[in-house]
N, C-alpha and C positions, 0 to 999 in steps of 0.2 A: 375129409380135409386132406389135400395132397400138396406137398411142398417140393420144390426143386432142391436137391442136395447141394449143388454148388452155391446156391443163394444162402442156404442155412449155414454153410461153412464160413461165410464171410463174417459171421458173428462170433467166431471163436478163434483162439490162437492154435494153429495147426502146426505140429512138428513134422508130420510126414503123412502122405496119403498113398495107399496101395490099392489100385483099382480105379474104376471109372466114376467120376463125380457128376457126369451128365446123366442123371437118373432121378426118378421121382421117388419120394418117400411118402408112404401112406399113413404112418403112425410113428410117434416118438415114444419110446418106452425105456424104463430102467429096471423093470421086473422081467426076468427071463421067461417067466411063465406066461407073460402076456404078448410075447413076440408072435407076430403073424406075417404072412407073406407080404413083402414090400416094406416092412417097418425098419426103423433105425433103432438099434439097441445101444444104450450108453452103459458101459460097465463101470460102476462106481465101487469103491472100496468102503463097505459099511462097517459098523461096529462088530457085527456078528458074521456077515457074509460078504465075500468079495465077488463082485460080478464077473471078474476075469476068469473065474473057475467055470463059467458057463459059456464061454465063447464058442466052443465046438458044438455044444447043444443047440444054441440059437442059430448057428450057421445051417444046421440041418432043418430048421423050421422055415426056411425061405427068407431069412432076414436080408434086406438089401444093403444095409451099411451097419458097421459097428464102430463106435467111438470107444477107444481104450487107451490106457497108458502104456501097455505092453502088447506087442503082437503075439499071437499064438505061435507055437512051434511050427505048426503046419497050417498056413492060411487056406481057407476054403475057396474054391473056385466060384466066381460069380458074386463074391461079397466084396464091398468096398470097405477097407479098413482106414480109419482116421485116427492117427496117434496124436495124443495131446499130453501136456504136462500134468494137468489135473482134471480128472473126469468130472468131479463135482462142479468145478467152475464152468467147464464146457456144458454140462447138463443145464445149469442155471441159465446160461446165455441162450442155449438152444431152446429151452422151454419158453423163455420170454419171446424169442423170435417166432416160435411156432404159433403162439397165441396172439401175435400181432403187437407185441410190446404194450400190453394193457396198462401197466403201471404208469407209463408216460401220458396216458389219457385220463388219469385220476390225480387228485391231490392226495397222495399217499403219505401217511405219517406212521412211523414205526415207534413202538415203545419197548424199551429194554430195561433190565434191572432185575434184582432178585425178587423183590416184592412190589406189588402195586401195578404190574403190567396189565392184568385183566381189567381191574377197576378203571384205570386211566384210559385204556383203549375203548372200553365199553361206554364210558361216560362221554367221551368225545363223539362217538357214534350217535349216542342218544341226543347229545346237545345239538349237533348240526341238523338232526332230523326235527327237533323241536323248532329250529329256525327255518324249516321249510325245505331243506335240501335232501336229496337222495344220497344214501351213503352205504358203504359196505363195512363189515367187521370180520376180522379173523382173530379168534381168541381161544383160550383154553376151554371156556365154557360153551361157546357157540360160534358158528360162522353165519353171517347174515349177508344176503344179497338184497339190500334195501329191506323189504319186509319179509322176504322168504328165508327161512332158516335151513341151513345145511349142517349135517353132523360134524362135530369137531373131535378128532382123534388125537391130535398133537397140538402143543402150544403154537408152533409154526408148522404148517403143512410141508410136505416134500416139494421139491422143485416144480414138478409137473402139476400137482394139485393146486399149489399156490398160484401159479399163473393161470390155470384154468378158472379158478374162483375169481381172480381179478378180471379176467375176460368177461365172465358172467356179470360182474358189476358194471363194466363198461356197457355191455349190451342192455342192462337194465336202466341205463341212464344215470348212474351214480356220479355225483360230483366229487365225493370224498371217499377215502378208504382208510381205515385205521386197523393196525395189526400189532400183535405181540411179536417181538423179535427175541427168540430164546437164544441162549448161549450156544446150544447145539446147532441151531440154524446158522449162526454166525460162523462157527467152526467148520461146519459142513458146506459152507458157501451157498446155502439155499437162497440167500437174499442177493447174491451177485446177479447182475443183469436187471435189477429193479431200479426204477427211478423214484426216489423219495423226495417229497416236498419238505419233510422235516423228520427229526428224530428226537426222542425224549429219553432221558436217563433218570430213573426213579431213585435207586439206591443199590448198594451191593453189600451182601453179607454172605456167609458161608452157605454154599448149596452146590449140588451136582458134582461133588468132588469124586464120586464114583466114576464119573466120565472124564473130568478135566484133570484129576489127580492133585493139582495144587491150586491155591487161590490165585497165584500169578497167572496161571494158564486161563483161569476163569475170567480174570480181569481183561486179559488180552483178547479173549473171544468177544466179550461185550464191546471192548474198545474198537474192534474191527468194524463194527456197524458204523461208527462215527467217522472212521478213516475213509469209508466208502462214500460218505455223503458228498454230493456235488456243491459247488459254490452257490447254486441257486436255492439250496435248502437251508433250514435252520436247525441248530442243535441246541435243544433246551435241556439244561442239566440242573439237578438238585445240588446246589453249591454247599449245602449243609453236610452232604456226604463226603467223606474224606477222599474218595477217588472221583468225585464229581468232575473236577477240572482235568483230571488225568484223561478222562474219556475224550476230551476235545483237543488234546495236544497236537494231533496231526490232521485234524479235520479241515476241510476246505469250506465248511458251512458257516453261516452266520451264528456265532455263539451267543446265547442268552441264558440267564440264570434265574432260578427261583429259590426262595428261602422262607423259613419260619423263624430264623434266628438272627440274621444279619443283613448286610447290604446285598441287594439283588435287583434284577430288572423287574421281577414280579414277587411281591412280598405278601405274606399272610400272617395273621395273628389270631389265636383262639381267644375269644372273649368269654364264652360260657358254653359248657357242653353237658348233655344229658345222654341217657342210653338211647334215646330216639332222635337225637338231633343236636346241632351245634350252631352257635352264633359266631361268625367269623368277621374279621376286618380284612377284606381282600382287596389289595391294590387301592387302599384308601376308602373303600366303601363297606359299610356294615351289611351283612347278608346272612339270612337264616337258611341252613341246609339240612337235609334229612340224613346226615351222616355223622358218625361219632368217631373220635380218636384223632390223635396227632397224625397218624399215618394217612388217614383220609383227608386231613387238611393239606398234607403234601400232595396227595393225588389230585385234589380239587384245584390247587394252585397250578399244578402242571397242566391240567385241563384248560384253565383260564388262560395261561400263558400261551399254550399252543393255539387256542382259538383266536387270540389276538394276533399272533404271528401269521395265522392263515388269513388275516384281514377282516375278521368278523367284527361287527359293531359292538363296542364295549357295553353299552346299556342293554342291548338285546342279549348279549352273553350272560350278563348278571341275572337278568330275569329268568332265562332258561336254566341257569345253574340252581336257582332256588326251587325249580320243579324236578330236578333230577332225583332218582331214587336209587338206593343201594343195589349193587350187583348180587345176584343169587349166591348165597353161601359166603358172603363177605360181611362179617359183623351183622349177620341177619338175626334179628331179635324175635323171640316168641314169648308173649306174656302168658304166664300160667295163672289160672284162676286161683291158685293157692297163694298168690302174692309174690312169687319169685319170678325172675326173668331168665329164660334160656337163650344163649347166644351160640349160633353156629358160625364158625369161621374156618377158612381154608388154611390158616396158619400151620405150616408144616416145616418151618425152619426155626432155629432158636430165636433169631431176631424178630421174626413175625409174631411168634408166641409171646415174647416179652412185650412187644408193642401193644398187643391186644390186652394182655393181663394188666399192664400198667394203666391203660386207658380205663379199664373197668375199675381198678383200684382208685384212680383219681376221682371217678364219679361216685363211688361208694364212700369215699372219705367224707362226703357231706352228710352221710347217714350215720346213725349210731350203731346199727347192728348188722349191716349187710356183710355177708361172707362170700368168698369166691370158691366154688367147687369146680375143678377142672378135670375134664376127660380128654386124654390125649394118648397117642401112640406114634409109631414111626413105621414108614413103609419098608417092605422087604426089597432086597436086591438094589438098594440105594446106599448112599453114604452112611456107613456104620458109625463114623466118628461123631456125628451129631446126636446120636441116640442118648448117651449119658448126659449131654448138654441140655437136650430138650427136657429130660426128666428133672434135672436139677433146677432149671429155670422155672418149670411149672411148680415144683414144690416150694421154692423160695417165694413165689408170688401168689400162692393159693393157701386157703385154710385146709382144704382137703383135695387130694389128687387121686384120680382113678386111672391107672395105667392100663391100656388095652390095645387091641389090634387096630391097625390102620388098614393098609392093603398089604398083607403079608407076602403076596406073590408066591415065589418059589421057596421062601424060607419058612421055618417053623415059627409060629407066633410066640411060643415060649422062649425061643432063642433070642428073638428081637427084644422081648420084655427083659430078659436077663441082661442084655446090653444096656438097656435103659436104667435098670436098677443099679448097675455098676457105678452110676454117677451119683448115687445117694449115700449118705451116711447111715449108720445104724438107727440113729434117732429119726432121720427123715423117712427111712423105710417103715418105721413103726407107725407112722401116721399116713402111710400111703397104701391104698388098696390096689391090688393087682387082679384084674378080671379080664382074661383073654377074650372072652366073647363080648364083642362091641355092643350088641343089643342089651345084654345084661349090665354092662358097665354104664351105659346111658341111663337105664332104668334105675340103677342103684344111686347114681348121682342125683337124679330128680327126686327120689324118695328121701334123700338126705336133706334136700333143700327146704328152707323155711322162708317165711315172708321176709322180703327185703334182700334175699340172697340172689346171687347170679351163678348159673350153671353154664360154664363154657365148654362146648364140645368142639374140639379143635382138630384140624388135620385134613378133613375130607371136603368140607364146605359144600359145594354144589354137586359133588360126585354122587350119582344115583346107584352106585355099585360098590362091591367089595371084591377085590381080585385075590383069588386063592388058587394056587397051583394052575395058573394059566386060564382059569375060568372066572368070568365076571358075574357074580351073583347080585341080584337087585338088593340094594341097601342104601337108604337115604337117611342121614342123621336127622333131618327135619321131620320126616315121617315118624321115625322112632320116638322122637320127643313128643310129638302130638299124640301118639298112641298111648304112651305112658301117662300123659296128662289126663287123658280120658279116664283112665283107671283110678286116678287119684282124686277125682271129683267126689 
């Protein structure tokens, strides 16, 4: 693929150009290691690395053009320098132009919020495919080009990968695309240059403060997605969340709401729920779904509202929703021959953990003996402030808690566990088990369980690995549960 530099520059705000713009570009890159002869390098300031430190190196590799926020001290001969205010914004718009503005050829819907992004985006993808449409998905769990799966490494891919995947969806004949929009992606301008048909806000609770530092910054990052939506798009927000309407204060999009508690454009009420399904009254119609929990009722209401705003037939949507199945690692149930139920859930924030535990407690309240045994940990190199909160919420809502490792990353597991234990009283600590090895922790919880109990293994959900010191070792909570159940027969 070859593009004219002068045409590419029409898509970005340029402060200054040094050099010839009448030249061809063979490749657009943001990784200095991938620079080749004739390519354009965009120097972005990342969390750990600043691309501007590599300007001299890429110039020696035959780069044709460099997009940067600051000129190098000594510009290289034969290189065209394009100075911009914000390299992230420039890269997003260049990436979209490079791939032929693929988002404008799709009905693209973004989903943002702390919890529920993966489930909502995935269910929308599954729903439209059940209705006979081709669709794409960009999520934490997987990326789909209609029926073809591509590996997912980030909640929202980088600027270039994102547009490349959207272009593949267009080429595959997809009508729709659904994507998770992370707060990092909003803050780093990865979604700039995309054309959205709609945006969904699920909820907002404490998360990613290791990056955003304050909750206000986190809110502003999420809100930026809605600020960018065009007048032709819809903004569907959870009005039960206290910042739901804050998200739409400056949006140009058509604002619509959904709720389980009050007045809204799309309303839902839980009629009856069990561990393997729920009866809902959704938009005035009773429907049985294979999902459990108030949080999933919210997700399904968002899915329904978005489907209707996309112009899909109401009755067809209702039928398709009754056929939808839970997303991997999201309240995924495993029935034990011994009579208890194991649940694997991605809950890795205090609010998500509370939601899952409260759901289990509500269902067990109809039984005489069911107990909750919770296995949970916290990830390393992430927000340390939520660690004692997670432990406290788990203990308050469980009969027994086993604190263990999640993805320790570069931290020592015992240090993370110490942070979690700091949130517990002496009495709470006395009835809490601490087992750093996650495999042993899961096995212990299952051995403690009796008929009618529920074992919740929280934090990793769909993840098939455990990250330790920069290495991802194969580890799947669901596999571990099934292995221990075999030994208990």
